[in-house]
C-alpha positions as CSV (number, residue, x, y, z in Angstrom):
1,X,102.6,97.3,55.3
2,X,100.3,100.3,56.0
3,X,100.9,103.7,57.3
4,X,101.3,103.6,61.1
5,X,99.7,107.0,61.6
6,X,96.7,106.4,59.4
7,X,94.5,105.7,62.5
8,X,95.2,109.1,63.9
9,X,94.0,110.9,60.8
10,X,90.8,108.9,60.5
11,X,87.5,110.9,60.9
12,X,86.4,108.8,63.8
13,X,89.6,109.5,65.8
14,X,89.3,113.3,65.1
15,X,85.7,113.2,66.1
16,X,86.6,111.4,69.3
17,X,89.1,114.0,70.2
18,X,86.7,116.9,69.6
19,X,83.9,115.3,71.5
20,X,85.9,114.2,74.6
21,X,88.5,116.8,75.4
22,X,90.9,116.1,78.3
23,X,90.3,118.8,80.9
24,X,93.5,120.8,81.3
25,X,93.2,121.1,85.1
26,X,93.0,117.3,85.8
27,X,96.6,116.5,86.8
28,X,97.1,119.7,88.9
29,X,93.9,118.9,90.9
30,X,95.4,115.6,91.8
31,X,98.6,117.2,93.0
32,X,96.7,119.9,94.9
33,X,94.7,117.3,96.8
34,X,97.8,115.3,97.7
35,X,99.6,118.5,98.8
36,X,96.6,119.7,100.9
37,X,96.3,116.3,102.6
38,X,100.0,116.0,103.4
39,X,100.4,119.7,104.5
40,X,97.7,119.2,107.1
41,X,100.1,117.0,109.0
42,X,103.6,117.7,107.8
43,X,105.4,120.4,106.0
44,X,105.6,119.4,102.3
45,X,107.1,120.9,99.1
46,X,105.8,120.6,95.5
47,X,109.0,118.8,94.5
48,X,108.3,116.0,97.1
49,X,104.8,115.5,95.7
50,X,105.9,115.6,92.1
51,X,108.8,113.2,92.6
52,X,106.5,110.8,94.6
53,X,103.8,110.9,91.9
54,X,106.4,110.3,89.2
55,X,107.6,107.1,90.9
56,X,104.3,105.7,92.3
57,X,100.9,104.9,90.9
58,X,97.7,105.2,92.9
59,X,94.9,107.5,94.0
60,X,95.6,110.9,95.6
61,X,94.5,109.5,98.9
62,X,97.0,106.6,98.7
63,X,99.8,109.0,97.7
64,X,99.0,111.3,100.6
65,X,99.0,108.4,103.1
66,X,102.3,107.1,101.8
67,X,104.0,110.5,101.9
68,X,102.7,111.1,105.4
69,X,104.0,107.7,106.4
70,X,107.5,108.3,104.8
71,X,107.7,111.7,106.6
72,X,106.7,110.2,110.0
73,X,109.2,107.4,109.6
74,X,111.9,109.9,108.6
75,X,111.2,112.0,111.7
76,X,111.2,108.9,113.9
77,X,114.6,107.8,112.5
78,X,116.0,111.3,112.9
79,X,114.8,111.5,116.5
80,X,116.3,108.1,117.3
81,X,119.6,109.0,115.7
82,X,119.9,112.3,117.6
83,X,118.9,110.8,120.9
84,X,121.4,107.9,120.6
85,X,124.3,110.1,119.5
86,X,123.8,112.9,122.0
87,X,123.1,111.7,125.6
88,X,119.7,110.2,125.0
89,X,118.2,107.6,127.3
90,X,119.8,104.1,127.5
91,X,116.5,102.5,126.5
92,X,116.4,104.5,123.2
93,X,120.0,103.6,122.5
94,X,119.3,99.9,123.2
95,X,116.4,100.0,120.7
96,X,118.7,101.6,118.0
97,X,121.3,98.9,118.7
98,X,118.8,96.1,118.4
99,X,117.5,97.5,115.1
100,X,121.0,97.7,113.7
101,X,121.5,94.0,114.6
102,X,118.4,92.9,112.8
């Protein structure tokens, strides 16, 4: 059985690392683009962007669309809950009751 780390010390691997370095600004650029796209429509924190990117795979555009969707759904749910609990219209309360039955 050979040494498992032998491939990492080979001259080809070392040459590959020196020829194609990974740019250090690559991941933050993705986060910045997601943050800018979401912040254009909703208030957003870095922790929200980081936690979303940790759990979801996709392009920055897909991440921004998904975060905006989650935030709009959250606001919609919060507005429905506040209107049904505090003297909101009967139609809004009926919609909430119907959703709870489904």
